[in-house]
C-alpha positions, 0 to 999 in steps of 0.5 A: 672148163665147163658148160653153163646154162640157166633160165630167168623168169620175171617175177611178174609172171609168177611161173617157176622154172621147169626143172626138167627143161633145165636138166635137158639144157645142162646134160646136152652139155655133157661133153663140156663137163663129164666130171660132175653136174650141178643144179639150182632152182629157186622159183623163177631162177634156175642155173645149171653146170657141167664140170670138167675139173681142172683146178681144185679137182676135189672141191669147187662144185657148182653152182657155188653160193656165198656164205651169206647166201646172197649170190650164186655162180655158174662159171666156165673158163679159167681166171689165170691170176686167181692165185694172186687174187686169192692171196690178196683177198685172204690178206684182207680177211676173206675166208676160203672153202676151196682153192679154185678160181670159181670161189675167187670170182664169187668173192670179187663180185661180193667186193666189186659188183658188176665191175668184178670182171675187170679184175679177171685175167683169163677166159670165161663165161660167168653167170651170177644170180644176186638174190638181194638185187634180184639181178642176173649178171652174165659176163664174157671174157675180153676176146670171147674165148669162151662162148655164151648164147642167149634167147630173150623172150618177148615176155622177158624170160632169159635163157642162156647156155654155153652152146646153142644146142642146149637152148634148143633142147629146152625149147627156148626157140624152135630151130629156124634159119635167121635170114638176117644173118645169112649174107654175113655167113655167106661172105665171112665163113660164119656170122661175124657179129652178135647174130647167129644162124638161128632166128632168135638166138644171139651171142653175148659180145666179147668184153661185155656184161649183160644184166637181167632184172625182172625181164629187162636187159642191160648190155655194157661193154667193159673193155676195148682194145686200142691199136694206137702206137705209144710215142714213148715205145716208138722212140725206144730201140728195137732190141729193148722192145723185143726184150720186153715182149719176151718177158710179157709173153713168158708171163702169159704162158706161165699163167696158163700153166695153172692146173691140177691135171696134166697139160700139153701143147698143140704143135702145128710146126708154125712159129706160134705153137713152136714159140709157146713150146719153147717157152713152156720148156723153160717153165716146166720140169717134166717133158712137155706132151705135144700133139700134131695132126695132118693128112696123108696128102703131102700138101696137107702134112706139116709133120716134118716141122712139128717133129723138128720142134719136138726134137729140139725141146725133147717133147713127148710127141704124139701124131695122128693122120686123118684119112678122107674116110675119117674126115667125112665120117666125122663131119655130121657129128662135128656140125652138131658140136659146132652148132652152126655150119663149120666155117673151116675144114681145119676144124675137123682136124682140130677135133681129131688132135683134141681126141688124141690129146684127151687120151693123155691130158686135160688141158692144152695150150694153142697158138690162136690169136697171134695172127690178128694181134701181130699181123701174121696174115699175108693179107695185111701186107697185100691189102696195104700194098693194093690200097697204095698202088690202087690209089695211084692207079686210079689217079693216072689211069682213066676209068674206062681203061681201068674197067676194060682191063678189069673185065679182061682179067675176070673174077677171082677163082680162075686158074693161073695168073688171071686168078691172081691178078683178079685180087689186085688193084688192076681188077678192083677199086681201091676201097677196103670193101673191095681190097680186103673184105671182098678179096677174102670173102667166101661169096662177095656181097656183089655175088650173093644176090645172084646166088640166092633164090628170088624170094630170099634175095628180096628178103635180105635186100639191103642187109650189109654182109660186112656190118660187123666189120664196118661197125668195128672200123667205125669204132676204132681210133687206130691211126694206121691202116694196119691198126684198123685192120687188126682191130676189125679182125680181133672183133670179128674173124678172131671170134670165129676162130676161137669158137672153132677152137672151143667147140672142137676141143670141148667136143673131146672134153679137153680145155684149150688155152690161148697165151697170145690172147693174154689181155695185158700182153695184147694191150701192150702189143697194140700200142707198138708201132707198126714196124714191130709187127709188119716189116717189109714182107716179114709178118709177126716181126717182133715174135720172130726176133724174140724167138731168133735164138730159140727156134730152128731157122726152118721154123722162123723162115716158114711162110704162113700156111694156115692148116691146109685141108685137101677138100677141093681135090677130094670133091673133084675125085672120089668124094664128088658124090657129096656135091651131088647129095649135099649141094645140088640134090633136089632136096637141097635146092628145094629148100628155096635158099639158092638159085639152082643155076648159080649153084650148079655153075660153081660146081661145074667150074670147080670140077673144070679146074677153078678153085671154089673149095671154100664156096662148096665147103660152105654150101655143103656144111650149110646143108648138113647143118640144116639136116641136123638142126632144122630137119632133126636128123641124127648126125650118126645116121647121115652117111657120107660115103658113096652109095644111096642117099643117106637115110633120115633118122629123126630125133625125138622132139 
């Protein structure tokens, strides 16, 4: 796991790379690679690398160049089928100087050109400078586990880096809010397409290769996922399918044990992390190191389940309890690490458990990706039911009566039964926008207009907050509603979760690996009939069956919890001052983004018992993001505890 960056200037500009700028980019990523640093500058091309040594710790420094000098690589991530690829290449006469997967990737490029990426099984962001063709080839893994951002100037210059802050450090762009991505952020926790909240900064889409040649860009998708049930699989009995799933899952876990340094497991107490722990226990001889995090509040503490799994498999278990003071004190620094407003409060807890793990290991496995591929969220079954019932409801009930009932129920966010009914077909039309996207949005697009200040409202008029989701739905060939929803989430929402996982773990200089997103495993799972994923009210059915004789029954029977963080109650209680400072203060509202009355209504409603936790969290972290990145405040100087407003300490430009 590393950090990479680079600058490519067209030959026609006859301008060399400013090495000092490239060094600033590289060393802004120190936390991603504290074990070493490298640099290559040749005229208008510059590549930078920070290394976190995982495989072949002694060798494998980057940038790395082929023996003939044709190509140079900088690379972040792991190719887990590297041992098999290395053996194959050596069998064909390829001479190796290291045992690291970086060299394997470079040899694959020598042999296959831009198609090299199709042979890589893992998580990666890779940049290769080809001197013969004078092309820069940049590739990102199939799901986007590893990040890659870029700026393409009008003159053709390309800047790229693992994190946006490195682009800002080099002056690739001046930090400014990207209004076009703002509705997407407000609706979906974070920009869900290729845009970021920074004007001029884009992310390389997952499963794509970008080629730069003398200022021109070509973007090609090399992989996609198809949730189309295989007829032969559908005819097989459930037991044989479950057996094959277990074999494939075990292989995915085994491949991710590749390391020359200690590794461990993030153990939440849910079925995903428990399943990986159970599988690891059969594949390693040493005690597995497991790590858990919780809050003191009972509703946000799952230690009992994590301990149950730890005892079952005899792990070397470690825990950390995060206090509200620690949580809020860490938030400004973590906004800096995240590059954009922190989508979920659980990101903060993830960083704390990453820092705990970093005291013992360099690599952890984690359960991300199971929900979006195995239908783990309750919202899938709820949406399917609502769509079916809503269709019937609209056929038998006149529109006027439906409208009157919906008006009487009111909007989601109200306490009690009315708030729950507001999420059903009784209060919403039977469309995916209403039943799925609006139902689980932070601010539904219909509400965003009244939230924004008039000038910004006019500026984003006509912008589709669900554009990335709509593109995904239009692109999928899935024949079932469940398949369509899973495809859309793997292309959008999953990306947001993977960025949380990457940024919060790399902030602690620790690598996280995701077995559930082994792409051959996911391709096979996507071809399964829906009944193997969602059966009645049982989510992730095949995983529960595969683990039935391996995990404690309490784990198998648990309902999906996510990772609860008591932000809502904190903001009603001793941390209410944060709303005054970061949500409704003159400094915040004078930015001209929001309608003052609309924001204050959300605050008053929350304090009165309505649940606007997600909305207030989004507004609060957005303001922190603006202070850190747009105003230039030092995160360490932003005080979150009570007292006078934080003093602003600006970083040097």
